[in-house]
C-alpha positions as a Markdown table, in Angstrom:
| # | Residue | x | y | z |
|---|---|---|---|---|
| 1 | Met | 0.0 | 0.1 | -0.1 |
| 2 | Lys | 0.7 | 3.4 | -0.8 |
| 3 | Phe | -1.2 | 5.0 | 1.5 |
| 4 | Leu | 1.3 | 7.5 | 2.9 |
| 5 | Ser | 1.0 | 9.4 | -0.1 |
| 6 | Leu | -2.2 | 10.4 | 0.3 |
| 7 | Met | -1.2 | 12.8 | 2.7 |
| 8 | Thr | 0.3 | 14.6 | -0.3 |
| 9 | Ala | -2.8 | 14.3 | -2.4 |
| 10 | Val | -4.7 | 16.2 | 0.2 |
| 11 | Leu | -1.8 | 19.1 | 0.8 |
| 12 | Phe | -1.7 | 19.1 | -3.4 |
| 13 | Leu | -5.9 | 19.2 | -3.5 |
| 14 | Cys | -6.2 | 21.7 | -0.3 |
| 15 | Ser | -3.2 | 23.4 | 0.6 |
| 16 | Cys | -3.3 | 22.6 | 4.3 |
| 17 | Glu | -2.3 | 19.8 | 7.2 |
| 18 | Gln | -4.2 | 17.8 | 8.4 |
| 19 | Gly | -3.4 | 16.7 | 12.6 |
| 20 | Ser | -2.1 | 12.9 | 13.0 |
| 21 | Met | -3.7 | 10.4 | 15.2 |
| 22 | Pro | -1.1 | 8.8 | 17.7 |
| 23 | Lys | -1.0 | 4.9 | 17.8 |
| 24 | Gln | -2.1 | 3.1 | 20.8 |
| 25 | Asp | -4.6 | 1.2 | 22.9 |
| 26 | Ala | -7.1 | 4.3 | 22.4 |
| 27 | Gln | -7.0 | 6.2 | 19.7 |
| 28 | Ile | -7.7 | 9.7 | 20.5 |
| 29 | Val | -8.9 | 12.4 | 17.4 |
| 30 | Pro | -9.5 | 15.8 | 18.8 |
| 31 | Ala | -12.0 | 17.9 | 16.9 |
| 32 | Gln | -11.9 | 21.6 | 16.4 |
| 33 | Asn | -14.4 | 24.7 | 17.2 |
| 34 | Pro | -17.1 | 24.5 | 14.4 |
| 35 | Val | -17.1 | 27.8 | 14.4 |
| 36 | Ile | -12.7 | 28.2 | 13.8 |
| 37 | Ala | -13.5 | 24.9 | 11.4 |
| 38 | Ala | -15.8 | 26.4 | 9.0 |
| 39 | Ala | -13.5 | 29.6 | 9.0 |
| 40 | Asp | -10.0 | 27.5 | 8.4 |
| 41 | Ser | -11.6 | 24.4 | 7.0 |
| 42 | Ser | -9.4 | 21.9 | 9.0 |
| 43 | Lys | -9.2 | 18.7 | 11.2 |
| 44 | Val | -10.7 | 15.7 | 10.6 |
| 45 | Ser | -11.3 | 11.7 | 12.1 |
| 46 | Gly | -13.7 | 7.2 | 12.5 |
| 47 | Leu | -15.0 | 4.0 | 15.0 |
| 48 | Arg | -17.1 | -0.1 | 16.5 |
| 49 | Ser | -17.3 | -2.9 | 18.9 |
| 50 | Gln | -19.7 | -5.5 | 20.8 |
| 51 | Val | -22.8 | -5.2 | 22.7 |
| 52 | Glu | -24.9 | -8.5 | 21.5 |
| 53 | Gly | -23.7 | -8.6 | 18.4 |
| 54 | Arg | -26.0 | -5.5 | 17.4 |
| 55 | Ala | -25.1 | -1.6 | 16.7 |
| 56 | Val | -25.3 | 0.5 | 19.2 |
| 57 | Ser | -26.8 | 4.2 | 17.8 |
| 58 | Val | -26.9 | 7.4 | 20.3 |
| 59 | Pro | -28.3 | 10.5 | 18.4 |
| 60 | Ile | -26.6 | 13.8 | 19.1 |
| 61 | Ser | -28.2 | 16.9 | 18.6 |
| 62 | Glu | -26.7 | 20.3 | 16.7 |
| 63 | Lys | -27.2 | 22.0 | 19.7 |
| 64 | Glu | -24.9 | 19.3 | 21.7 |
| 65 | Ile | -22.3 | 19.0 | 18.5 |
| 66 | Gly | -22.2 | 22.9 | 19.1 |
| 67 | Ala | -22.0 | 23.3 | 22.6 |
| 68 | Gln | -20.2 | 20.1 | 23.3 |
| 69 | Met | -16.4 | 21.6 | 22.8 |
| 70 | Pro | -13.6 | 20.8 | 22.5 |
| 71 | Leu | -14.9 | 17.3 | 21.1 |
| 72 | Thr | -12.6 | 14.2 | 21.1 |
| 73 | Leu | -12.8 | 10.7 | 18.9 |
| 74 | Val | -11.6 | 7.8 | 21.1 |
| 75 | Val | -11.6 | 4.0 | 19.9 |
| 76 | Lys | -11.3 | 1.5 | 22.4 |
| 77 | Asn | -10.8 | -2.6 | 22.6 |
| 78 | Thr | -13.5 | -3.9 | 24.4 |
| 79 | Gly | -11.8 | -7.2 | 25.3 |
| 80 | Lys | -14.2 | -9.5 | 23.7 |
| 81 | Ala | -13.7 | -12.0 | 21.3 |
| 82 | Asp | -12.5 | -10.5 | 17.6 |
| 83 | Ile | -15.4 | -10.4 | 14.5 |
| 84 | Asp | -15.2 | -12.3 | 11.7 |
| 85 | Ala | -14.4 | -10.6 | 8.3 |
| 86 | Gly | -13.1 | -12.0 | 5.4 |
| 87 | Ser | -9.5 | -10.5 | 5.7 |
| 88 | Gly | -9.7 | -12.5 | 9.1 |
| 89 | Gly | -10.7 | -11.6 | 12.8 |
| 90 | Gly | -11.1 | -8.4 | 13.5 |
| 91 | Glu | -10.5 | -6.7 | 16.9 |
| 92 | Asn | -13.7 | -5.7 | 19.0 |
| 93 | Asn | -13.5 | -2.4 | 19.5 |
| 94 | Glu | -16.0 | 0.9 | 20.0 |
| 95 | Leu | -15.9 | 4.8 | 18.8 |
| 96 | Trp | -16.8 | 6.9 | 21.7 |
| 97 | Leu | -17.1 | 10.4 | 21.4 |
| 98 | Lys | -16.0 | 12.8 | 24.4 |
| 99 | Asn | -15.8 | 15.9 | 25.5 |
| 100 | Thr | -12.9 | 16.6 | 27.2 |
| 101 | Arg | -14.1 | 19.7 | 28.9 |
| 102 | Thr | -16.8 | 18.1 | 30.8 |
| 103 | Gly | -16.0 | 14.3 | 31.1 |
| 104 | Glu | -19.1 | 13.7 | 28.9 |
| 105 | Lys | -18.9 | 10.5 | 26.7 |
| 106 | Lys | -21.4 | 9.0 | 24.6 |
| 107 | Leu | -20.9 | 5.9 | 22.8 |
| 108 | Leu | -21.3 | 6.3 | 18.9 |
| 109 | Val | -21.3 | 2.4 | 17.4 |
| 110 | Ser | -20.6 | -0.9 | 18.4 |
| 111 | Cys | -19.3 | -3.4 | 16.3 |
| 112 | Arg | -21.4 | -6.0 | 15.1 |
| 113 | Asp | -20.9 | -9.7 | 13.0 |
| 114 | Ser | -22.6 | -10.7 | 9.8 |
| 115 | Glu | -22.9 | -12.9 | 6.7 |
| 116 | Asp | -22.7 | -9.5 | 5.1 |
| 117 | Met | -19.6 | -7.8 | 4.6 |
| 118 | Glu | -20.9 | -4.2 | 4.0 |
| 119 | Lys | -22.6 | -4.5 | 7.0 |
| 120 | Val | -19.7 | -6.2 | 9.5 |
| 121 | Ile | -18.2 | -3.8 | 11.9 |
| 122 | Ala | -15.0 | -4.4 | 13.3 |
| 123 | Gly | -11.7 | -3.5 | 13.5 |
| 124 | Ile | -12.3 | 0.5 | 13.4 |
| 125 | Asn | -9.3 | 2.3 | 12.6 |
| 126 | Asn | -8.4 | 5.7 | 11.1 |
| 127 | Pro | -11.4 | 7.9 | 12.7 |
| 128 | Gln | -12.3 | 11.1 | 10.9 |
| 129 | Phe | -14.3 | 14.2 | 11.7 |
| 130 | Ser | -16.1 | 15.9 | 8.6 |
| 131 | Pro | -15.5 | 19.4 | 8.3 |
| 132 | Asp | -18.3 | 20.5 | 9.8 |
| 133 | Leu | -18.2 | 18.0 | 12.6 |
| 134 | Asp | -21.8 | 16.6 | 11.4 |
| 135 | Lys | -20.3 | 13.2 | 10.4 |
| 136 | Val | -17.8 | 10.7 | 11.6 |
| 137 | Tyr | -16.3 | 8.4 | 9.1 |
| 138 | Phe | -14.0 | 5.3 | 9.6 |
| 139 | Gln | -12.5 | 2.6 | 8.3 |
| 140 | Ser | -13.6 | -1.3 | 8.9 |
| 141 | Ser | -12.2 | -4.8 | 8.8 |
| 142 | Ala | -14.2 | -6.7 | 5.8 |
| 143 | Trp | -13.2 | -8.1 | 2.9 |
| 144 | Ala | -9.7 | -10.8 | 2.0 |
| 145 | Val | -8.4 | -7.5 | 0.0 |
| 146 | Ser | -10.4 | -4.6 | 1.2 |
| 147 | Glu | -11.4 | -2.6 | 4.5 |
| 148 | Ala | -14.8 | -1.0 | 3.9 |
| 149 | Ile | -15.5 | 2.5 | 4.7 |
| 150 | His | -18.2 | 3.6 | 7.1 |
| 151 | Val | -19.8 | 6.8 | 8.3 |
| 152 | Val | -21.8 | 8.1 | 11.2 |
| 153 | Asp | -24.3 | 11.0 | 11.4 |
| 154 | Leu | -23.5 | 12.3 | 14.4 |
| 155 | Lys | -27.3 | 14.4 | 14.6 |
| 156 | Thr | -29.3 | 11.3 | 14.2 |
| 157 | Gly | -27.0 | 8.6 | 15.5 |
| 158 | Gln | -27.3 | 6.6 | 12.1 |
| 159 | Glu | -24.8 | 5.0 | 10.8 |
| 160 | Arg | -23.7 | 3.0 | 7.3 |
| 161 | Tyr | -21.4 | 1.7 | 4.4 |
| 162 | Leu | -20.9 | 4.1 | 1.9 |
| 163 | Cys | -18.0 | 2.0 | -0.8 |
| 164 | Pro | -14.7 | -0.3 | -0.2 |
| 165 | Gly | -11.3 | 1.3 | 0.5 |
| 166 | Asn | -8.0 | 0.5 | 2.3 |
| 167 | Gly | -7.3 | 4.3 | 2.9 |
| 168 | Leu | -9.3 | 7.5 | 3.6 |
| 169 | Lys | -9.2 | 11.0 | 4.2 |
| 170 | Val | -11.8 | 13.9 | 4.5 |
| 171 | Ile | -11.1 | 16.8 | 2.3 |
| 172 | Pro | -11.1 | 19.3 | 5.0 |
| 173 | Ser | -11.0 | 22.8 | 2.1 |
| 174 | Gly | -11.6 | 23.6 | -1.7 |
| 175 | Gln | -13.7 | 22.8 | -4.4 |
| 176 | Tyr | -14.4 | 18.8 | -2.6 |
| 177 | Arg | -14.6 | 20.0 | 0.8 |
| 178 | Gly | -15.9 | 17.3 | 2.7 |
| 179 | Asp | -15.7 | 14.9 | -0.3 |
| 180 | Leu | -13.1 | 11.8 | 0.6 |
| 181 | Ile | -9.8 | 10.7 | -1.2 |
| 182 | Val | -10.6 | 6.6 | -0.6 |
| 183 | Glu | -7.7 | 4.3 | -1.6 |
| 184 | Lys | -9.7 | 1.3 | -3.5 |
| 185 | His | -8.2 | -1.8 | -5.0 |
| 186 | Lys | -9.9 | -3.3 | -8.3 |
| 187 | Tyr | -9.8 | -5.7 | -11.2 |
| 188 | Tyr | -9.3 | -5.0 | -14.8 |
| 189 | Gly | -11.8 | -7.3 | -17.2 |
| 190 | Pro | -11.3 | -8.9 | -19.7 |
| 191 | Pro | -9.0 | -9.8 | -21.9 |
| 192 | Asn | -6.2 | -7.9 | -19.2 |
| 193 | Tyr | -7.5 | -9.4 | -15.7 |
| 194 | Gly | -5.4 | -8.7 | -12.8 |
| 195 | Ser | -5.6 | -5.7 | -10.0 |
| 196 | Tyr | -4.6 | -2.1 | -9.1 |
| 197 | Asp | -5.0 | 0.0 | -6.8 |
| 198 | His | -6.3 | 3.8 | -7.4 |
| 199 | Tyr | -6.9 | 6.5 | -5.4 |
| 200 | Tyr | -10.4 | 8.9 | -6.0 |
| 201 | Ile | -12.2 | 11.0 | -4.8 |
| 202 | Val | -15.3 | 9.6 | -3.5 |
| 203 | Ala | -18.5 | 11.8 | -2.3 |
| 204 | Thr | -20.5 | 11.6 | 0.7 |
| 205 | Ser | -23.1 | 9.6 | -0.7 |
| 206 | Gly | -20.5 | 6.8 | -2.2 |
| 207 | Lys | -19.8 | 7.7 | -5.7 |
| 208 | Glu | -16.8 | 8.4 | -7.7 |
| 209 | Leu | -16.1 | 11.9 | -8.5 |
| 210 | Arg | -12.8 | 11.6 | -9.7 |
| 211 | Asp | -9.4 | 9.2 | -10.4 |
| 212 | Leu | -6.7 | 10.2 | -8.7 |
| 213 | Gly | -4.5 | 7.6 | -9.9 |
| 214 | Glu | -2.0 | 5.3 | -8.5 |
| 215 | Asn | 0.2 | 8.5 | -7.4 |
| 216 | Phe | -0.6 | 12.2 | -6.2 |
| 217 | Gln | 1.6 | 13.2 | -9.3 |
| 218 | Asp | -1.2 | 12.6 | -11.6 |
| 219 | Ile | -2.9 | 15.5 | -9.5 |
| 220 | His | -3.1 | 18.5 | -11.7 |
């Protein structure tokens, strides 16, 4: 995977920097004040866990989102058995929204098992806020050759599958503000066959908007 070059693409497209997420037992991703985020278009971050094998969603109002600052996303391991996915066992973890000022925490989504890989939530990683802090995107274990991108609406608490992807970055500003850069593993059709990995700009609906190719020198 060449997803490290994803950062270069975001800088090239948006002319801004993103914060990095520390690798530790609990992944913590801070959010900016919505007013500041709207002004300078920066910051981003995703999720999952097991509660009786079902997803748990907690609605969060716009008023709460605006008032509870600073917000932080925390991904924590539950210590429970891994969730089966096409890529093997996915870590059983949870995504929480935490107010570091008040200490209040809300569980956004728990992991779940399913025969449909688009519905599996497992091994949550790379959580990212949308620029307006009304959504959270994340990667989940899924197929043998690809993870899955999911999104959680913080206003309604609803989570849904977006598209396959092995890498994710939210675009914070510019023409594609709020859209995603996703690395996808695809297959050539006959008569060529074989596979390839390209980066795509993907809309919040999951629709591909632009093929960025296999490296970011292709961007103009």
